[in-house]
PLY file of the C-alpha trace (Angstrom):
ply
format ascii 1.0
element vertex 336
property float x
property float y
property float z
element edge 335
property int vertex1
property int vertex2
end_header
-16.08 6.00 -8.52
-17.35 9.28 -10.10
-14.88 11.73 -8.63
-14.18 15.07 -9.15
-12.03 17.64 -7.66
-12.31 20.27 -6.16
-12.15 23.65 -8.65
-9.34 25.53 -6.56
-7.41 22.11 -6.40
-6.39 21.74 -9.88
-3.70 19.21 -11.76
-2.35 16.04 -10.16
0.64 17.26 -8.13
-1.50 19.91 -6.21
-3.73 17.34 -5.60
-1.23 15.03 -4.48
0.97 17.43 -2.28
-1.86 18.90 -1.06
-3.69 16.50 0.86
-0.83 15.08 2.00
0.11 18.52 3.96
-3.17 20.26 4.66
-6.20 18.61 4.16
-8.20 17.12 7.01
-8.07 13.69 7.77
-10.50 12.90 10.12
-14.11 13.49 10.94
-14.06 12.26 14.40
-11.28 12.13 17.04
-7.17 12.29 15.99
-6.81 8.24 15.67
-4.92 6.64 18.08
-2.86 3.23 18.60
-1.73 0.50 20.14
1.01 -1.07 18.89
1.82 -4.65 18.83
5.57 -6.05 17.88
5.35 -9.61 16.05
8.34 -11.94 15.09
8.41 -12.10 11.65
9.46 -16.32 10.57
13.27 -14.91 9.91
13.47 -13.83 13.77
13.34 -10.23 13.00
10.36 -8.17 13.97
7.18 -6.10 12.74
5.18 -3.97 14.45
1.11 -3.50 13.86
-0.72 -0.88 14.74
-4.31 -1.29 15.84
-6.62 1.19 16.30
-7.83 2.05 19.70
-12.30 1.89 19.42
-14.50 3.28 21.56
-16.80 2.01 23.78
-18.59 -1.28 23.39
-17.44 -3.74 19.90
-18.46 -6.95 18.64
-15.40 -9.85 18.43
-17.15 -10.86 15.40
-16.87 -7.27 13.42
-15.45 -7.09 10.25
-11.56 -6.44 10.27
-9.96 -3.64 7.69
-6.11 -3.85 6.96
-4.19 -1.21 5.57
-0.46 -1.95 3.83
0.71 1.77 3.37
3.17 2.72 0.87
6.83 4.10 0.17
8.02 5.23 3.44
4.36 5.59 5.09
2.98 4.91 8.30
0.11 4.59 10.71
0.93 8.63 10.75
0.29 9.03 6.65
-2.65 11.57 6.03
-4.21 8.34 4.18
-3.81 5.98 7.08
-5.47 8.66 9.88
-8.32 8.76 6.91
-8.43 4.99 6.59
-8.97 4.82 10.34
-11.21 7.59 10.55
-13.62 5.57 8.06
-13.11 2.15 10.36
-14.08 3.87 13.44
-17.12 5.21 12.32
-18.43 1.79 10.93
-17.23 0.17 13.87
-14.30 -1.91 12.00
-11.26 -3.34 13.80
-8.40 -1.81 11.85
-4.69 -2.63 11.74
-1.72 -1.10 10.08
1.02 -3.32 9.52
4.34 -1.63 9.13
6.65 -2.75 6.50
9.87 -3.31 8.22
12.09 -0.06 9.03
8.57 2.48 8.44
7.54 1.80 11.96
9.96 4.34 13.02
12.68 1.84 14.53
14.98 -0.11 11.70
15.17 -3.48 11.56
17.57 -5.74 12.59
17.79 -8.28 9.18
19.81 -7.71 6.57
16.52 -6.84 4.48
13.86 -4.25 3.94
10.98 -4.02 2.08
9.56 -4.19 -1.40
6.96 -3.62 -3.89
6.62 -7.53 -4.46
6.58 -8.50 -0.85
3.92 -10.97 -1.20
5.40 -13.46 0.99
5.09 -10.53 3.90
1.52 -9.94 2.84
0.69 -13.82 3.18
2.65 -14.35 6.70
0.85 -10.93 8.18
-2.23 -12.21 6.94
-2.42 -15.80 8.11
-1.96 -14.76 11.69
-4.55 -11.65 11.83
-6.59 -14.99 10.37
-6.01 -16.71 13.11
-6.63 -14.62 15.64
-9.80 -12.58 14.20
-13.11 -14.50 13.75
-14.60 -11.71 12.02
-14.43 -11.37 8.25
-11.30 -9.85 6.57
-10.90 -7.58 4.27
-7.42 -5.27 3.50
-6.58 -2.36 1.06
-2.95 -1.42 -0.34
-1.79 2.09 -0.72
0.76 2.87 -3.33
3.37 0.46 -2.91
1.53 -1.80 -0.35
-1.59 -1.80 -3.17
1.19 -3.69 -5.29
2.27 -6.37 -2.97
-1.14 -7.14 -1.81
-2.26 -7.63 -5.53
0.88 -9.72 -6.10
-0.41 -11.46 -3.04
-3.84 -12.38 -4.13
-2.74 -13.34 -7.58
0.41 -15.62 -5.93
-2.43 -17.33 -3.40
-5.25 -17.65 -6.05
-8.12 -19.83 -5.00
-6.63 -19.98 -1.63
-6.81 -16.44 -1.04
-10.32 -16.42 -0.20
-9.52 -18.52 3.13
-7.69 -15.12 4.38
-9.73 -12.07 3.37
-12.87 -11.67 1.53
-11.68 -8.66 -0.37
-8.75 -6.80 -1.83
-8.46 -3.01 -3.23
-5.19 -0.57 -4.23
-5.02 2.34 -4.29
-2.81 4.67 -6.48
-0.36 1.56 -6.76
2.53 1.69 -9.12
1.03 -1.67 -11.02
3.59 -1.80 -13.90
6.83 -0.39 -11.38
8.92 -0.26 -14.60
6.50 2.68 -15.89
6.25 4.31 -12.75
10.28 4.44 -12.21
10.56 6.21 -15.37
7.83 8.94 -14.69
9.35 9.36 -11.16
12.47 9.79 -12.49
11.87 12.80 -14.43
11.35 16.98 -14.23
9.32 18.39 -11.56
9.05 14.49 -10.33
12.70 13.60 -9.85
13.31 17.30 -8.40
9.95 17.24 -5.93
9.64 13.26 -4.82
11.94 12.05 -5.96
13.97 14.41 -3.43
11.69 13.41 -0.88
12.07 9.65 -0.58
15.66 9.93 -0.55
15.86 12.34 2.19
14.71 8.88 3.97
16.01 5.78 2.29
18.87 6.45 1.77
19.76 7.18 5.66
18.09 4.17 6.41
19.96 2.24 3.44
23.16 3.56 5.12
21.91 2.38 8.47
21.59 -0.97 7.54
25.21 -1.09 6.04
25.93 -0.55 9.45
24.41 -3.40 10.68
25.26 -5.77 8.20
28.73 -4.44 6.71
29.43 -5.68 3.05
25.98 -5.35 2.69
26.04 -3.36 -0.66
28.39 -0.75 -1.92
28.11 2.37 0.34
29.48 4.79 -2.00
27.26 3.94 -4.92
24.45 4.61 -2.47
25.85 7.89 -1.67
26.12 9.02 -4.80
22.45 7.64 -6.01
20.07 10.20 -7.51
16.82 8.43 -8.23
14.91 5.43 -7.47
16.25 3.34 -9.81
19.64 3.66 -8.95
18.51 3.08 -4.70
16.30 -0.37 -6.22
19.65 -1.40 -8.40
22.02 -0.85 -5.52
19.96 -1.82 -2.33
16.23 -3.04 -2.63
17.14 -5.29 -5.88
19.95 -7.38 -4.42
18.16 -7.56 -0.58
15.84 -9.34 -1.71
16.97 -11.81 -4.07
16.68 -10.02 -7.61
19.28 -9.74 -10.13
18.51 -5.82 -10.41
16.24 -3.00 -10.76
15.09 -3.83 -14.13
14.27 -7.74 -12.56
12.80 -5.81 -9.85
10.67 -4.53 -11.65
9.43 -7.13 -14.16
8.96 -10.34 -11.66
7.30 -7.69 -8.82
5.27 -5.70 -10.35
1.08 -6.85 -9.93
-0.46 -5.70 -13.63
0.71 -8.97 -15.73
-0.98 -11.05 -12.77
-4.01 -9.48 -12.47
-6.38 -11.60 -14.29
-5.38 -14.86 -11.88
-6.70 -12.92 -8.89
-10.01 -15.70 -7.53
-11.33 -13.11 -4.92
-13.02 -9.11 -5.47
-10.50 -7.21 -5.88
-10.44 -3.29 -6.34
-7.83 -1.01 -8.60
-8.51 2.74 -8.32
-5.88 4.54 -9.71
-6.36 8.27 -11.15
-5.31 9.42 -14.46
-3.24 12.37 -13.53
-0.87 10.41 -10.80
2.46 12.45 -11.21
3.62 8.48 -10.55
1.83 6.01 -12.59
1.40 6.95 -16.21
-2.01 7.09 -17.49
-1.06 4.70 -20.44
0.68 2.37 -18.16
-3.13 1.71 -16.20
-4.56 -1.70 -16.68
-7.50 -2.29 -19.14
-10.02 -4.33 -18.77
-9.07 -7.19 -21.26
-6.01 -7.30 -18.99
-7.84 -8.14 -15.65
-9.83 -11.13 -14.71
-13.58 -11.50 -13.80
-12.51 -10.60 -10.08
-11.03 -7.73 -10.83
-12.37 -4.22 -10.97
-10.74 -1.03 -12.26
-11.79 2.82 -11.04
-9.57 4.83 -13.13
-11.41 8.94 -12.86
-9.55 11.23 -14.14
-9.24 13.19 -11.59
-7.33 12.58 -7.70
-3.41 12.78 -8.07
-1.45 10.24 -6.06
-3.10 9.11 -3.17
-4.86 13.00 -2.77
-8.46 12.62 -4.06
-9.14 15.64 -1.81
-13.07 17.26 -1.44
-14.87 19.79 -0.06
-13.66 23.49 0.03
-10.87 24.86 1.69
-8.30 23.66 3.12
-11.21 20.46 2.10
-10.30 16.87 3.42
-9.42 12.79 2.43
-12.31 11.11 3.47
-13.68 10.91 0.02
-11.33 7.88 -1.29
-11.76 5.73 2.06
-15.64 5.95 2.45
-15.55 4.98 -2.12
-13.13 2.35 -1.10
-13.80 1.16 2.09
-17.58 1.12 0.86
-16.84 -0.92 -1.54
-14.46 -3.19 0.38
-17.70 -3.48 3.20
-20.32 -4.42 -0.17
-17.78 -7.17 -1.21
-17.24 -9.10 1.77
-21.20 -8.92 2.62
-21.64 -10.79 -0.73
-18.30 -13.29 -1.02
-18.40 -16.49 0.25
-15.65 -17.43 2.60
-13.41 -20.52 1.38
-10.99 -23.14 2.21
-7.99 -23.73 0.02
-8.17 -26.71 -1.60
-6.32 -29.37 -0.48
-3.98 -31.34 -3.18
-5.55 -34.70 -4.61
0 1
1 2
2 3
3 4
4 5
5 6
6 7
7 8
8 9
9 10
10 11
11 12
12 13
13 14
14 15
15 16
16 17
17 18
18 19
19 20
20 21
21 22
22 23
23 24
24 25
25 26
26 27
27 28
28 29
29 30
30 31
31 32
32 33
33 34
34 35
35 36
36 37
37 38
38 39
39 40
40 41
41 42
42 43
43 44
44 45
45 46
46 47
47 48
48 49
49 50
50 51
51 52
52 53
53 54
54 55
55 56
56 57
57 58
58 59
59 60
60 61
61 62
62 63
63 64
64 65
65 66
66 67
67 68
68 69
69 70
70 71
71 72
72 73
73 74
74 75
75 76
76 77
77 78
78 79
79 80
80 81
81 82
82 83
83 84
84 85
85 86
86 87
87 88
88 89
89 90
90 91
91 92
92 93
93 94
94 95
95 96
96 97
97 98
98 99
99 100
100 101
101 102
102 103
103 104
104 105
105 106
106 107
107 108
108 109
109 110
110 111
111 112
112 113
113 114
114 115
115 116
116 117
117 118
118 119
119 120
120 121
121 122
122 123
123 124
124 125
125 126
126 127
127 128
128 129
129 130
130 131
131 132
132 133
133 134
134 135
135 136
136 137
137 138
138 139
139 140
140 141
141 142
142 143
143 144
144 145
145 146
146 147
147 148
148 149
149 150
150 151
151 152
152 153
153 154
154 155
155 156
156 157
157 158
158 159
159 160
160 161
161 162
162 163
163 164
164 165
165 166
166 167
167 168
168 169
169 170
170 171
171 172
172 173
173 174
174 175
175 176
176 177
177 178
178 179
179 180
180 181
181 182
182 183
183 184
184 185
185 186
186 187
187 188
188 189
189 190
190 191
191 192
192 193
193 194
194 195
195 196
196 197
197 198
198 199
199 200
200 201
201 202
202 203
203 204
204 205
205 206
206 207
207 208
208 209
209 210
210 211
211 212
212 213
213 214
214 215
215 216
216 217
217 218
218 219
219 220
220 221
221 222
222 223
223 224
224 225
225 226
226 227
227 228
228 229
229 230
230 231
231 232
232 233
233 234
234 235
235 236
236 237
237 238
238 239
239 240
240 241
241 242
242 243
243 244
244 245
245 246
246 247
247 248
248 249
249 250
250 251
251 252
252 253
253 254
254 255
255 256
256 257
257 258
258 259
259 260
260 261
261 262
262 263
263 264
264 265
265 266
266 267
267 268
268 269
269 270
270 271
271 272
272 273
273 274
274 275
275 276
276 277
277 278
278 279
279 280
280 281
281 282
282 283
283 284
284 285
285 286
286 287
287 288
288 289
289 290
290 291
291 292
292 293
293 294
294 295
295 296
296 297
297 298
298 299
299 300
300 301
301 302
302 303
303 304
304 305
305 306
306 307
307 308
308 309
309 310
310 311
311 312
312 313
313 314
314 315
315 316
316 317
317 318
318 319
319 320
320 321
321 322
322 323
323 324
324 325
325 326
326 327
327 328
328 329
329 330
330 331
331 332
332 333
333 334
334 335
């Protein structure tokens, strides 16, 4: 990806904040969704938004699945941009919401996390069961790390569900990104923004399930590391935040991926330090690394003021479709 930011939007922070707030997200009509509520294996619910297509479509057309980022949804700027790409290319488009991100708090004593590959596996298997055409998947930020963890865990069996996967601006080394977002301007702006929505939802979860975690510690939490140590880690089977970051990070597992996989990370991403990004010798033959110097965190603005954010979905979506066209669907191996 030969991306260069427009001259009027310099630096990783501006390339992160402006696109999310002001840049144009779509060239066609405003994306309209139809929601389905699925019952998860544990009895909880997962909400999936489907792009409402215009005109006549083919039942065997390709499907693009997008897993959103931390506190994201189908209305995030990048989600609407990918929806616009899908509409332009006549793709089926689905956005499964991680639990608690669809506008309604989930019922069970859990939420979602960066290494939630079991949830990814169940969602993709259900989509594969009901869709005849090829499937490709993209994960943004947190969703991309979880998607890559799934691809690594699935190994050769991943090809039975999807043809190709991509991660966009994902913190593939969670510990490094935790330190990065907890410093200076990042702590003041981004950490504050995330905790403004995450802490109230966690405290509502405590009302649902009294004793689930220490409410007083949560009230006092001032950064994402503390939040993960109090809430994310223990609710999802990790000893503490450090254990969570070590076991959930996708970077140590990228060499295990057996389907075409793209990892896109801007080197000026405020959330993801450049020195933490995977190098060619740390990934397997199926993994392609795109690491442009600019782009911010899920920004990649383009065009004249106020700019647009379709360039990244065009590049990533195009790569996925080309990979899907050349990759052969596989059946999982049966044990000898």
